[in-house]
mmCIF file as gemmi writes it, N, C-alpha and C atoms, coordinates in Angstrom:
data_model
loop_
_atom_site.group_PDB
_atom_site.id
_atom_site.type_symbol
_atom_site.label_atom_id
_atom_site.label_alt_id
_atom_site.label_comp_id
_atom_site.label_asym_id
_atom_site.label_entity_id
_atom_site.label_seq_id
_atom_site.pdbx_PDB_ins_code
_atom_site.Cartn_x
_atom_site.Cartn_y
_atom_site.Cartn_z
_atom_site.occupancy
_atom_site.B_iso_or_equiv
_atom_site.pdbx_formal_charge
_atom_site.auth_seq_id
_atom_site.auth_asym_id
_atom_site.pdbx_PDB_model_num
ATOM 1 N N . UNK Axp A 1 ? 33.998 -16.709 6.203 1 0 ? 1 A 1
ATOM 2 C CA . UNK Axp A 1 ? 33.571 -15.964 5.033 1 0 ? 1 A 1
ATOM 3 C C . UNK Axp A 1 ? 33.964 -14.505 5.227 1 0 ? 1 A 1
ATOM 4 N N . UNK Axp A 2 ? 34.455 -13.87 4.176 1 0 ? 2 A 1
ATOM 5 C CA . UNK Axp A 2 ? 34.941 -12.491 4.258 1 0 ? 2 A 1
ATOM 6 C C . UNK Axp A 2 ? 33.821 -11.475 4.01 1 0 ? 2 A 1
ATOM 7 N N . UNK Axp A 3 ? 34.123 -10.221 4.293 1 0 ? 3 A 1
ATOM 8 C CA . UNK Axp A 3 ? 33.174 -9.139 4.017 1 0 ? 3 A 1
ATOM 9 C C . UNK Axp A 3 ? 32.824 -9.114 2.535 1 0 ? 3 A 1
ATOM 10 N N . UNK Axp A 4 ? 33.82 -9.236 1.685 1 0 ? 4 A 1
ATOM 11 C CA . UNK Axp A 4 ? 33.569 -9.231 0.246 1 0 ? 4 A 1
ATOM 12 C C . UNK Axp A 4 ? 32.655 -10.361 -0.186 1 0 ? 4 A 1
ATOM 13 N N . UNK Axp A 5 ? 32.871 -11.533 0.372 1 0 ? 5 A 1
ATOM 14 C CA . UNK Axp A 5 ? 32.013 -12.674 0.041 1 0 ? 5 A 1
ATOM 15 C C . UNK Axp A 5 ? 30.581 -12.435 0.502 1 0 ? 5 A 1
ATOM 16 N N . UNK Axp A 6 ? 30.436 -11.798 1.672 1 0 ? 6 A 1
ATOM 17 C CA . UNK Axp A 6 ? 29.08 -11.513 2.179 1 0 ? 6 A 1
ATOM 18 C C . UNK Axp A 6 ? 28.402 -10.419 1.361 1 0 ? 6 A 1
ATOM 19 N N . UNK Axp A 7 ? 29.168 -9.436 0.877 1 0 ? 7 A 1
ATOM 20 C CA . UNK Axp A 7 ? 28.59 -8.412 -0.004 1 0 ? 7 A 1
ATOM 21 C C . UNK Axp A 7 ? 28.034 -9.088 -1.256 1 0 ? 7 A 1
ATOM 22 N N . UNK Axp A 8 ? 28.82 -9.962 -1.844 1 0 ? 8 A 1
ATOM 23 C CA . UNK Axp A 8 ? 28.372 -10.676 -3.042 1 0 ? 8 A 1
ATOM 24 C C . UNK Axp A 8 ? 27.148 -11.527 -2.729 1 0 ? 8 A 1
ATOM 25 N N . UNK Axp A 9 ? 27.171 -12.213 -1.606 1 0 ? 9 A 1
ATOM 26 C CA . UNK Axp A 9 ? 26.037 -13.051 -1.213 1 0 ? 9 A 1
ATOM 27 C C . UNK Axp A 9 ? 24.755 -12.221 -1.096 1 0 ? 9 A 1
ATOM 28 N N . UNK Axp A 10 ? 24.857 -11.054 -0.473 1 0 ? 10 A 1
ATOM 29 C CA . UNK Axp A 10 ? 23.688 -10.181 -0.335 1 0 ? 10 A 1
ATOM 30 C C . UNK Axp A 10 ? 23.238 -9.646 -1.699 1 0 ? 10 A 1
ATOM 31 N N . UNK Axp A 11 ? 24.178 -9.272 -2.538 1 0 ? 11 A 1
ATOM 32 C CA . UNK Axp A 11 ? 23.834 -8.777 -3.881 1 0 ? 11 A 1
ATOM 33 C C . UNK Axp A 11 ? 23.068 -9.84 -4.662 1 0 ? 11 A 1
ATOM 34 N N . UNK Axp A 12 ? 23.573 -11.06 -4.628 1 0 ? 12 A 1
ATOM 35 C CA . UNK Axp A 12 ? 22.921 -12.171 -5.338 1 0 ? 12 A 1
ATOM 36 C C . UNK Axp A 12 ? 21.55 -12.462 -4.725 1 0 ? 12 A 1
ATOM 37 N N . UNK Axp A 13 ? 21.471 -12.466 -3.404 1 0 ? 13 A 1
ATOM 38 C CA . UNK Axp A 13 ? 20.189 -12.721 -2.718 1 0 ? 13 A 1
ATOM 39 C C . UNK Axp A 13 ? 19.13 -11.71 -3.141 1 0 ? 13 A 1
ATOM 40 N N . UNK Axp A 14 ? 19.554 -10.476 -3.336 1 0 ? 14 A 1
ATOM 41 C CA . UNK Axp A 14 ? 18.622 -9.402 -3.713 1 0 ? 14 A 1
ATOM 42 C C . UNK Axp A 14 ? 18.43 -9.285 -5.225 1 0 ? 14 A 1
ATOM 43 N N . UNK Axp A 15 ? 19.055 -10.188 -5.97 1 0 ? 15 A 1
ATOM 44 C CA . UNK Axp A 15 ? 18.903 -10.244 -7.437 1 0 ? 15 A 1
ATOM 45 C C . UNK Axp A 15 ? 19.4 -8.996 -8.157 1 0 ? 15 A 1
ATOM 46 N N . UNK Axp A 16 ? 20.566 -8.496 -7.757 1 0 ? 16 A 1
ATOM 47 C CA . UNK Axp A 16 ? 21.18 -7.354 -8.428 1 0 ? 16 A 1
ATOM 48 C C . UNK Axp A 16 ? 22.408 -7.806 -9.207 1 0 ? 16 A 1
ATOM 49 N N . UNK Axp A 17 ? 22.65 -7.158 -10.336 1 0 ? 17 A 1
ATOM 50 C CA . UNK Axp A 17 ? 23.916 -7.332 -11.042 1 0 ? 17 A 1
ATOM 51 C C . UNK Axp A 17 ? 24.955 -6.463 -10.342 1 0 ? 17 A 1
ATOM 52 N N . UNK Axp A 18 ? 26.217 -6.69 -10.646 1 0 ? 18 A 1
ATOM 53 C CA . UNK Axp A 18 ? 27.261 -5.848 -10.06 1 0 ? 18 A 1
ATOM 54 C C . UNK Axp A 18 ? 27.078 -4.38 -10.44 1 0 ? 18 A 1
ATOM 55 N N . UNK Axp A 19 ? 26.831 -4.051 -11.72 1 0 ? 19 A 1
ATOM 56 C CA . UNK Axp A 19 ? 26.649 -2.635 -12.061 1 0 ? 19 A 1
ATOM 57 C C . UNK Axp A 19 ? 25.433 -2.001 -11.369 1 0 ? 19 A 1
ATOM 58 N N . UNK Axp A 20 ? 24.347 -2.748 -11.264 1 0 ? 20 A 1
ATOM 59 C CA . UNK Axp A 20 ? 23.148 -2.205 -10.622 1 0 ? 20 A 1
ATOM 60 C C . UNK Axp A 20 ? 23.374 -1.971 -9.13 1 0 ? 20 A 1
ATOM 61 N N . UNK Axp A 21 ? 24.035 -2.909 -8.462 1 0 ? 21 A 1
ATOM 62 C CA . UNK Axp A 21 ? 24.303 -2.766 -7.03 1 0 ? 21 A 1
ATOM 63 C C . UNK Axp A 21 ? 25.248 -1.588 -6.795 1 0 ? 21 A 1
ATOM 64 N N . UNK Axp A 22 ? 26.27 -1.484 -7.634 1 0 ? 22 A 1
ATOM 65 C CA . UNK Axp A 22 ? 27.201 -0.36 -7.529 1 0 ? 22 A 1
ATOM 66 C C . UNK Axp A 22 ? 26.473 0.963 -7.728 1 0 ? 22 A 1
ATOM 67 N N . UNK Axp A 23 ? 25.546 0.972 -8.671 1 0 ? 23 A 1
ATOM 68 C CA . UNK Axp A 23 ? 24.797 2.188 -8.969 1 0 ? 23 A 1
ATOM 69 C C . UNK Axp A 23 ? 23.964 2.696 -7.803 1 0 ? 23 A 1
ATOM 70 N N . UNK Axp A 24 ? 23.526 1.792 -6.942 1 0 ? 24 A 1
ATOM 71 C CA . UNK Axp A 24 ? 22.753 2.202 -5.763 1 0 ? 24 A 1
ATOM 72 C C . UNK Axp A 24 ? 23.541 3.173 -4.899 1 0 ? 24 A 1
ATOM 73 N N . UNK Axp A 25 ? 24.853 2.967 -4.859 1 0 ? 25 A 1
ATOM 74 C CA . UNK Axp A 25 ? 25.728 3.789 -4.023 1 0 ? 25 A 1
ATOM 75 C C . UNK Axp A 25 ? 26.541 4.772 -4.859 1 0 ? 25 A 1
ATOM 76 N N . UNK Axp A 26 ? 26.127 4.922 -6.117 1 0 ? 26 A 1
ATOM 77 C CA . UNK Axp A 26 ? 26.814 5.842 -7.029 1 0 ? 26 A 1
ATOM 78 C C . UNK Axp A 26 ? 28.313 5.558 -7.101 1 0 ? 26 A 1
ATOM 79 N N . UNK Axp A 27 ? 28.622 4.265 -7.209 1 0 ? 27 A 1
ATOM 80 C CA . UNK Axp A 27 ? 29.999 3.851 -7.395 1 0 ? 27 A 1
ATOM 81 C C . UNK Axp A 27 ? 30.099 3.076 -8.698 1 0 ? 27 A 1
ATOM 82 N N . UNK Axp A 28 ? 31.242 2.516 -8.991 1 0 ? 28 A 1
ATOM 83 C CA . UNK Axp A 28 ? 31.456 1.854 -10.277 1 0 ? 28 A 1
ATOM 84 C C . UNK Axp A 28 ? 31.411 0.334 -10.157 1 0 ? 28 A 1
ATOM 85 N N . UNK Axp A 29 ? 31.229 -0.319 -11.297 1 0 ? 29 A 1
ATOM 86 C CA . UNK Axp A 29 ? 31.276 -1.778 -11.332 1 0 ? 29 A 1
ATOM 87 C C . UNK Axp A 29 ? 32.643 -2.262 -10.839 1 0 ? 29 A 1
ATOM 88 N N . UNK Axp A 30 ? 33.707 -1.557 -11.205 1 0 ? 30 A 1
ATOM 89 C CA . UNK Axp A 30 ? 35.053 -1.936 -10.759 1 0 ? 30 A 1
ATOM 90 C C . UNK Axp A 30 ? 35.143 -1.909 -9.24 1 0 ? 30 A 1
ATOM 91 N N . UNK Axp A 31 ? 34.6 -0.864 -8.619 1 0 ? 31 A 1
ATOM 92 C CA . UNK Axp A 31 ? 34.606 -0.794 -7.146 1 0 ? 31 A 1
ATOM 93 C C . UNK Axp A 31 ? 33.825 -1.962 -6.563 1 0 ? 31 A 1
ATOM 94 N N . UNK Axp A 32 ? 32.679 -2.282 -7.168 1 0 ? 32 A 1
ATOM 95 C CA . UNK Axp A 32 ? 31.875 -3.413 -6.689 1 0 ? 32 A 1
ATOM 96 C C . UNK Axp A 32 ? 32.679 -4.708 -6.751 1 0 ? 32 A 1
ATOM 97 N N . UNK Axp A 33 ? 33.348 -4.912 -7.858 1 0 ? 33 A 1
ATOM 98 C CA . UNK Axp A 33 ? 34.186 -6.108 -8.012 1 0 ? 33 A 1
ATOM 99 C C . UNK Axp A 33 ? 35.294 -6.121 -6.955 1 0 ? 33 A 1
ATOM 100 N N . UNK Axp A 34 ? 35.917 -4.965 -6.743 1 0 ? 34 A 1
ATOM 101 C CA . UNK Axp A 34 ? 36.988 -4.871 -5.734 1 0 ? 34 A 1
ATOM 102 C C . UNK Axp A 34 ? 36.469 -5.179 -4.337 1 0 ? 34 A 1
ATOM 103 N N . UNK Axp A 35 ? 35.259 -4.706 -4.023 1 0 ? 35 A 1
ATOM 104 C CA . UNK Axp A 35 ? 34.67 -5.027 -2.712 1 0 ? 35 A 1
ATOM 105 C C . UNK Axp A 35 ? 34.463 -6.528 -2.582 1 0 ? 35 A 1
ATOM 106 N N . UNK Axp A 36 ? 33.898 -7.131 -3.631 1 0 ? 36 A 1
ATOM 107 C CA . UNK Axp A 36 ? 33.576 -8.556 -3.577 1 0 ? 36 A 1
ATOM 108 C C . UNK Axp A 36 ? 34.824 -9.436 -3.549 1 0 ? 36 A 1
ATOM 109 N N . UNK Axp A 37 ? 35.929 -8.931 -4.068 1 0 ? 37 A 1
ATOM 110 C CA . UNK Axp A 37 ? 37.187 -9.681 -4.05 1 0 ? 37 A 1
ATOM 111 C C . UNK Axp A 37 ? 38.05 -9.313 -2.844 1 0 ? 37 A 1
ATOM 112 N N . UNK Axp A 38 ? 37.533 -8.464 -1.969 1 0 ? 38 A 1
ATOM 113 C CA . UNK Axp A 38 ? 38.259 -8.009 -0.774 1 0 ? 38 A 1
ATOM 114 C C . UNK Axp A 38 ? 39.539 -7.258 -1.117 1 0 ? 38 A 1
ATOM 115 N N . UNK Axp A 39 ? 39.549 -6.595 -2.267 1 0 ? 39 A 1
ATOM 116 C CA . UNK Axp A 39 ? 40.707 -5.776 -2.625 1 0 ? 39 A 1
ATOM 117 C C . UNK Axp A 39 ? 40.625 -4.408 -1.952 1 0 ? 39 A 1
ATOM 118 N N . UNK Axp A 40 ? 39.402 -3.927 -1.751 1 0 ? 40 A 1
ATOM 119 C CA . UNK Axp A 40 ? 39.152 -2.694 -1.003 1 0 ? 40 A 1
ATOM 120 C C . UNK Axp A 40 ? 37.931 -2.913 -0.122 1 0 ? 40 A 1
ATOM 121 N N . UNK Axp A 41 ? 37.784 -2.067 0.892 1 0 ? 41 A 1
ATOM 122 C CA . UNK Axp A 41 ? 36.646 -2.143 1.798 1 0 ? 41 A 1
ATOM 123 C C . UNK Axp A 41 ? 35.67 -1.011 1.483 1 0 ? 41 A 1
ATOM 124 N N . UNK Axp A 42 ? 34.375 -1.291 1.531 1 0 ? 42 A 1
ATOM 125 C CA . UNK Axp A 42 ? 33.389 -0.249 1.241 1 0 ? 42 A 1
ATOM 126 C C . UNK Axp A 42 ? 33.318 0.789 2.359 1 0 ? 42 A 1
ATOM 127 N N . UNK Axp A 43 ? 32.92 1.993 1.974 1 0 ? 43 A 1
ATOM 128 C CA . UNK Axp A 43 ? 32.702 3.063 2.952 1 0 ? 43 A 1
ATOM 129 C C . UNK Axp A 43 ? 31.289 2.956 3.515 1 0 ? 43 A 1
ATOM 130 N N . UNK Axp A 44 ? 31.07 3.673 4.592 1 0 ? 44 A 1
ATOM 131 C CA . UNK Axp A 44 ? 29.759 3.646 5.252 1 0 ? 44 A 1
ATOM 132 C C . UNK Axp A 44 ? 28.647 4.108 4.329 1 0 ? 44 A 1
ATOM 133 N N . UNK Axp A 45 ? 28.904 5.094 3.464 1 0 ? 45 A 1
ATOM 134 C CA . UNK Axp A 45 ? 27.855 5.576 2.565 1 0 ? 45 A 1
ATOM 135 C C . UNK Axp A 45 ? 27.422 4.492 1.579 1 0 ? 45 A 1
ATOM 136 N N . UNK Axp A 46 ? 28.335 3.628 1.167 1 0 ? 46 A 1
ATOM 137 C CA . UNK Axp A 46 ? 28 2.492 0.305 1 0 ? 46 A 1
ATOM 138 C C . UNK Axp A 46 ? 27.082 1.538 1.062 1 0 ? 46 A 1
ATOM 139 N N . UNK Axp A 47 ? 27.467 1.199 2.282 1 0 ? 47 A 1
ATOM 140 C CA . UNK Axp A 47 ? 26.677 0.266 3.089 1 0 ? 47 A 1
ATOM 141 C C . UNK Axp A 47 ? 25.29 0.835 3.371 1 0 ? 47 A 1
ATOM 142 N N . UNK Axp A 48 ? 25.212 2.127 3.63 1 0 ? 48 A 1
ATOM 143 C CA . UNK Axp A 48 ? 23.908 2.763 3.871 1 0 ? 48 A 1
ATOM 144 C C . UNK Axp A 48 ? 23.032 2.681 2.632 1 0 ? 48 A 1
ATOM 145 N N . UNK Axp A 49 ? 23.626 2.883 1.466 1 0 ? 49 A 1
ATOM 146 C CA . UNK Axp A 49 ? 22.86 2.845 0.214 1 0 ? 49 A 1
ATOM 147 C C . UNK Axp A 49 ? 22.312 1.453 -0.07 1 0 ? 49 A 1
ATOM 148 N N . UNK Axp A 50 ? 23.116 0.423 0.129 1 0 ? 50 A 1
ATOM 149 C CA . UNK Axp A 50 ? 22.624 -0.924 -0.168 1 0 ? 50 A 1
ATOM 150 C C . UNK Axp A 50 ? 21.655 -1.415 0.907 1 0 ? 50 A 1
ATOM 151 N N . UNK Axp A 51 ? 21.754 -0.861 2.103 1 0 ? 51 A 1
ATOM 152 C CA . UNK Axp A 51 ? 20.8 -1.205 3.161 1 0 ? 51 A 1
ATOM 153 C C . UNK Axp A 51 ? 19.396 -0.772 2.775 1 0 ? 51 A 1
ATOM 154 N N . UNK Axp A 52 ? 19.284 0.31 2.029 1 0 ? 52 A 1
ATOM 155 C CA . UNK Axp A 52 ? 17.973 0.833 1.627 1 0 ? 52 A 1
ATOM 156 C C . UNK Axp A 52 ? 17.197 -0.133 0.741 1 0 ? 52 A 1
ATOM 157 N N . UNK Axp A 53 ? 17.89 -1.061 0.086 1 0 ? 53 A 1
ATOM 158 C CA . UNK Axp A 53 ? 17.2 -2.042 -0.757 1 0 ? 53 A 1
ATOM 159 C C . UNK Axp A 53 ? 17.132 -3.411 -0.084 1 0 ? 53 A 1
ATOM 160 N N . UNK Axp A 54 ? 17.509 -3.474 1.193 1 0 ? 54 A 1
ATOM 161 C CA . UNK Axp A 54 ? 17.343 -4.695 1.953 1 0 ? 54 A 1
ATOM 162 C C . UNK Axp A 54 ? 18.595 -5.487 2.259 1 0 ? 54 A 1
ATOM 163 N N . UNK Axp A 55 ? 19.767 -4.966 1.895 1 0 ? 55 A 1
ATOM 164 C CA . UNK Axp A 55 ? 20.995 -5.67 2.245 1 0 ? 55 A 1
ATOM 165 C C . UNK Axp A 55 ? 21.166 -5.662 3.764 1 0 ? 55 A 1
ATOM 166 N N . UNK Axp A 56 ? 21.54 -6.777 4.305 1 0 ? 56 A 1
ATOM 167 C CA . UNK Axp A 56 ? 21.74 -6.913 5.748 1 0 ? 56 A 1
ATOM 168 C C . UNK Axp A 56 ? 23.173 -6.468 6.073 1 0 ? 56 A 1
ATOM 169 N N . UNK Axp A 57 ? 23.312 -5.19 6.381 1 0 ? 57 A 1
ATOM 170 C CA . UNK Axp A 57 ? 24.636 -4.613 6.615 1 0 ? 57 A 1
ATOM 171 C C . UNK Axp A 57 ? 25.29 -5.211 7.856 1 0 ? 57 A 1
ATOM 172 N N . UNK Axp A 58 ? 24.51 -5.494 8.861 1 0 ? 58 A 1
ATOM 173 C CA . UNK Axp A 58 ? 25.095 -6.131 10.049 1 0 ? 58 A 1
ATOM 174 C C . UNK Axp A 58 ? 25.737 -7.46 9.66 1 0 ? 58 A 1
ATOM 175 N N . UNK Axp A 59 ? 25.045 -8.229 8.822 1 0 ? 59 A 1
ATOM 176 C CA . UNK Axp A 59 ? 25.597 -9.504 8.375 1 0 ? 59 A 1
ATOM 177 C C . UNK Axp A 59 ? 26.862 -9.295 7.553 1 0 ? 59 A 1
ATOM 178 N N . UNK Axp A 60 ? 26.834 -8.309 6.66 1 0 ? 60 A 1
ATOM 179 C CA . UNK Axp A 60 ? 28.013 -8.043 5.834 1 0 ? 60 A 1
ATOM 180 C C . UNK Axp A 60 ? 29.223 -7.74 6.706 1 0 ? 60 A 1
ATOM 181 N N . UNK Axp A 61 ? 29.048 -6.905 7.698 1 0 ? 61 A 1
ATOM 182 C CA . UNK Axp A 61 ? 30.176 -6.451 8.519 1 0 ? 61 A 1
ATOM 183 C C . UNK Axp A 61 ? 30.607 -7.497 9.551 1 0 ? 61 A 1
ATOM 184 N N . UNK Axp A 62 ? 29.639 -8.159 10.19 1 0 ? 62 A 1
ATOM 185 C CA . UNK Axp A 62 ? 29.985 -9.048 11.309 1 0 ? 62 A 1
ATOM 186 C C . UNK Axp A 62 ? 29.862 -10.535 11.007 1 0 ? 62 A 1
ATOM 187 N N . UNK Axp A 63 ? 29.101 -10.862 9.98 1 0 ? 63 A 1
ATOM 188 C CA . UNK Axp A 63 ? 28.829 -12.267 9.705 1 0 ? 63 A 1
ATOM 189 C C . UNK Axp A 63 ? 27.649 -12.806 10.495 1 0 ? 63 A 1
ATOM 190 N N . UNK Axp A 64 ? 26.999 -11.942 11.291 1 0 ? 64 A 1
ATOM 191 C CA . UNK Axp A 64 ? 25.831 -12.342 12.081 1 0 ? 64 A 1
ATOM 192 C C . UNK Axp A 64 ? 24.603 -11.673 11.488 1 0 ? 64 A 1
ATOM 193 N N . UNK Axp A 65 ? 23.653 -12.468 11.044 1 0 ? 65 A 1
ATOM 194 C CA . UNK Axp A 65 ? 22.454 -11.942 10.406 1 0 ? 65 A 1
ATOM 195 C C . UNK Axp A 65 ? 21.613 -11.14 11.386 1 0 ? 65 A 1
ATOM 196 N N . UNK Axp A 66 ? 21.12 -10.003 10.928 1 0 ? 66 A 1
ATOM 197 C CA . UNK Axp A 66 ? 20.253 -9.201 11.794 1 0 ? 66 A 1
ATOM 198 C C . UNK Axp A 66 ? 18.93 -9.914 12.043 1 0 ? 66 A 1
ATOM 199 N N . UNK Axp A 67 ? 18.542 -10.837 11.173 1 0 ? 67 A 1
ATOM 200 C CA . UNK Axp A 67 ? 17.317 -11.601 11.375 1 0 ? 67 A 1
ATOM 201 C C . UNK Axp A 67 ? 17.408 -12.472 12.622 1 0 ? 67 A 1
ATOM 202 N N . UNK Axp A 68 ? 18.62 -12.817 13.046 1 0 ? 68 A 1
ATOM 203 C CA . UNK Axp A 68 ? 18.796 -13.649 14.226 1 0 ? 68 A 1
ATOM 204 C C . UNK Axp A 68 ? 18.606 -12.88 15.527 1 0 ? 68 A 1
ATOM 205 N N . UNK Axp A 69 ? 18.472 -11.57 15.431 1 0 ? 69 A 1
ATOM 206 C CA . UNK Axp A 69 ? 18.342 -10.761 16.638 1 0 ? 69 A 1
ATOM 207 C C . UNK Axp A 69 ? 16.919 -10.734 17.183 1 0 ? 69 A 1
ATOM 208 N N . UNK Axp A 70 ? 15.943 -11.035 16.33 1 0 ? 70 A 1
ATOM 209 C CA . UNK Axp A 70 ? 14.543 -10.943 16.722 1 0 ? 70 A 1
ATOM 210 C C . UNK Axp A 70 ? 13.839 -12.277 16.501 1 0 ? 70 A 1
ATOM 211 N N . UNK Axp A 71 ? 12.877 -12.554 17.358 1 0 ? 71 A 1
ATOM 212 C CA . UNK Axp A 71 ? 12.058 -13.744 17.155 1 0 ? 71 A 1
ATOM 213 C C . UNK Axp A 71 ? 11.106 -13.48 15.989 1 0 ? 71 A 1
ATOM 214 N N . UNK Axp A 72 ? 10.471 -14.528 15.513 1 0 ? 72 A 1
ATOM 215 C CA . UNK Axp A 72 ? 9.517 -14.376 14.395 1 0 ? 72 A 1
ATOM 216 C C . UNK Axp A 72 ? 8.393 -13.416 14.771 1 0 ? 72 A 1
ATOM 217 N N . UNK Axp A 73 ? 7.905 -13.515 16.001 1 0 ? 73 A 1
ATOM 218 C CA . UNK Axp A 73 ? 6.824 -12.63 16.456 1 0 ? 73 A 1
ATOM 219 C C . UNK Axp A 73 ? 7.293 -11.175 16.51 1 0 ? 73 A 1
ATOM 220 N N . UNK Axp A 74 ? 8.527 -10.949 16.946 1 0 ? 74 A 1
ATOM 221 C CA . UNK Axp A 74 ? 9.062 -9.587 17.01 1 0 ? 74 A 1
ATOM 222 C C . UNK Axp A 74 ? 9.212 -8.993 15.606 1 0 ? 74 A 1
ATOM 223 N N . UNK Axp A 75 ? 9.618 -9.801 14.675 1 0 ? 75 A 1
ATOM 224 C CA . UNK Axp A 75 ? 9.745 -9.329 13.291 1 0 ? 75 A 1
ATOM 225 C C . UNK Axp A 75 ? 8.387 -8.932 12.735 1 0 ? 75 A 1
ATOM 226 N N . UNK Axp A 76 ? 7.361 -9.731 13.016 1 0 ? 76 A 1
ATOM 227 C CA . UNK Axp A 76 ? 6.005 -9.409 12.565 1 0 ? 76 A 1
ATOM 228 C C . UNK Axp A 76 ? 5.537 -8.103 13.185 1 0 ? 76 A 1
ATOM 229 N N . UNK Axp A 77 ? 5.808 -7.924 14.482 1 0 ? 77 A 1
ATOM 230 C CA . UNK Axp A 77 ? 5.408 -6.682 15.162 1 0 ? 77 A 1
ATOM 231 C C . UNK Axp A 77 ? 6.086 -5.453 14.559 1 0 ? 77 A 1
ATOM 232 N N . UNK Axp A 78 ? 7.387 -5.529 14.358 1 0 ? 78 A 1
ATOM 233 C CA . UNK Axp A 78 ? 8.125 -4.393 13.805 1 0 ? 78 A 1
ATOM 234 C C . UNK Axp A 78 ? 7.655 -4.092 12.384 1 0 ? 78 A 1
ATOM 235 N N . UNK Axp A 79 ? 7.492 -5.135 11.59 1 0 ? 79 A 1
ATOM 236 C CA . UNK Axp A 79 ? 7.035 -4.946 10.214 1 0 ? 79 A 1
ATOM 237 C C . UNK Axp A 79 ? 5.645 -4.301 10.192 1 0 ? 79 A 1
ATOM 238 N N . UNK Axp A 80 ? 4.762 -4.791 11.044 1 0 ? 80 A 1
ATOM 239 C CA . UNK Axp A 80 ? 3.417 -4.219 11.125 1 0 ? 80 A 1
ATOM 240 C C . UNK Axp A 80 ? 3.44 -2.771 11.593 1 0 ? 80 A 1
ATOM 241 N N . UNK Axp A 81 ? 4.279 -2.468 12.574 1 0 ? 81 A 1
ATOM 242 C CA . UNK Axp A 81 ? 4.398 -1.097 13.085 1 0 ? 81 A 1
ATOM 243 C C . UNK Axp A 81 ? 4.851 -0.152 11.977 1 0 ? 81 A 1
ATOM 244 N N . UNK Axp A 82 ? 5.82 -0.576 11.188 1 0 ? 82 A 1
ATOM 245 C CA . UNK Axp A 82 ? 6.345 0.266 10.116 1 0 ? 82 A 1
ATOM 246 C C . UNK Axp A 82 ? 5.313 0.553 9.041 1 0 ? 82 A 1
ATOM 247 N N . UNK Axp A 83 ? 4.329 -0.311 8.907 1 0 ? 83 A 1
ATOM 248 C CA . UNK Axp A 83 ? 3.283 -0.117 7.89 1 0 ? 83 A 1
ATOM 249 C C . UNK Axp A 83 ? 2.183 0.829 8.358 1 0 ? 83 A 1
ATOM 250 N N . UNK Axp A 84 ? 2.156 1.135 9.649 1 0 ? 84 A 1
ATOM 251 C CA . UNK Axp A 84 ? 1.136 2.029 10.197 1 0 ? 84 A 1
ATOM 252 C C . UNK Axp A 84 ? 1.43 3.483 9.838 1 0 ? 84 A 1
ATOM 253 N N . UNK Axp A 85 ? 0.369 4.283 9.748 1 0 ? 85 A 1
ATOM 254 C CA . UNK Axp A 85 ? 0.582 5.719 9.55 1 0 ? 85 A 1
ATOM 255 C C . UNK Axp A 85 ? 1.108 6.32 10.852 1 0 ? 85 A 1
ATOM 256 N N . UNK Axp A 86 ? 1.652 7.523 10.771 1 0 ? 86 A 1
ATOM 257 C CA . UNK Axp A 86 ? 2.315 8.162 11.911 1 0 ? 86 A 1
ATOM 258 C C . UNK Axp A 86 ? 1.379 8.332 13.112 1 0 ? 86 A 1
ATOM 259 N N . UNK Axp A 87 ? 0.143 8.678 12.852 1 0 ? 87 A 1
ATOM 260 C CA . UNK Axp A 87 ? -0.817 8.898 13.937 1 0 ? 87 A 1
ATOM 261 C C . UNK Axp A 87 ? -1.078 7.593 14.701 1 0 ? 87 A 1
ATOM 262 N N . UNK Axp A 88 ? -1.243 6.507 13.979 1 0 ? 88 A 1
ATOM 263 C CA . UNK Axp A 88 ? -1.489 5.217 14.613 1 0 ? 88 A 1
ATOM 264 C C . UNK Axp A 88 ? -0.245 4.728 15.35 1 0 ? 88 A 1
ATOM 265 N N . UNK Axp A 89 ? 0.93 4.961 14.793 1 0 ? 89 A 1
ATOM 266 C CA . UNK Axp A 89 ? 2.17 4.602 15.489 1 0 ? 89 A 1
ATOM 267 C C . UNK Axp A 89 ? 2.255 5.332 16.823 1 0 ? 89 A 1
ATOM 268 N N . UNK Axp A 90 ? 1.92 6.614 16.803 1 0 ? 90 A 1
ATOM 269 C CA . UNK Axp A 90 ? 1.986 7.424 18.026 1 0 ? 90 A 1
ATOM 270 C C . UNK Axp A 90 ? 1.02 6.888 19.082 1 0 ? 90 A 1
ATOM 271 N N . UNK Axp A 91 ? -0.198 6.543 18.672 1 0 ? 91 A 1
ATOM 272 C CA . UNK Axp A 91 ? -1.188 6.009 19.619 1 0 ? 91 A 1
ATOM 273 C C . UNK Axp A 91 ? -0.726 4.661 20.186 1 0 ? 91 A 1
ATOM 274 N N . UNK Axp A 92 ? -0.173 3.827 19.333 1 0 ? 92 A 1
ATOM 275 C CA . UNK Axp A 92 ? 0.299 2.518 19.78 1 0 ? 92 A 1
ATOM 276 C C . UNK Axp A 92 ? 1.437 2.662 20.781 1 0 ? 92 A 1
ATOM 277 N N . UNK Axp A 93 ? 2.371 3.567 20.502 1 0 ? 93 A 1
ATOM 278 C CA . UNK Axp A 93 ? 3.482 3.8 21.44 1 0 ? 93 A 1
ATOM 279 C C . UNK Axp A 93 ? 2.968 4.316 22.771 1 0 ? 93 A 1
ATOM 280 N N . UNK Axp A 94 ? 1.981 5.215 22.738 1 0 ? 94 A 1
ATOM 281 C CA . UNK Axp A 94 ? 1.401 5.75 23.97 1 0 ? 94 A 1
ATOM 282 C C . UNK Axp A 94 ? 0.739 4.626 24.762 1 0 ? 94 A 1
ATOM 283 N N . UNK Axp A 95 ? 0.057 3.731 24.092 1 0 ? 95 A 1
ATOM 284 C CA . UNK Axp A 95 ? -0.571 2.587 24.75 1 0 ? 95 A 1
ATOM 285 C C . UNK Axp A 95 ? 0.469 1.694 25.401 1 0 ? 95 A 1
ATOM 286 N N . UNK Axp A 96 ? 1.568 1.449 24.716 1 0 ? 96 A 1
ATOM 287 C CA . UNK Axp A 96 ? 2.59 0.556 25.227 1 0 ? 96 A 1
ATOM 288 C C . UNK Axp A 96 ? 3.349 1.159 26.409 1 0 ? 96 A 1
ATOM 289 N N . UNK Axp A 97 ? 3.453 2.471 26.448 1 0 ? 97 A 1
ATOM 290 C CA . UNK Axp A 97 ? 4.157 3.122 27.568 1 0 ? 97 A 1
ATOM 291 C C . UNK Axp A 97 ? 3.295 3.084 28.806 1 0 ? 97 A 1
């Protein structure tokens, strides 16, 4: 599967239209179509923008899902940590060290 195919797969998974996904990165529908057809490659700023809405950029670039890097328990821990306020995160990190 190509980078363009994975971009499209992520866009569809996240329920975005081509114009809406392109708009996240302040690009055009034509550019989005070109990315999905592998006519051009996206720049890092595009990938960063779509990552903000949950696109798995590692998967897009390498074909390896970032979800495969962590166990289910590790994902729960990271997700829970991110939901904590800064003060609680700091205390938890101090405890773990």
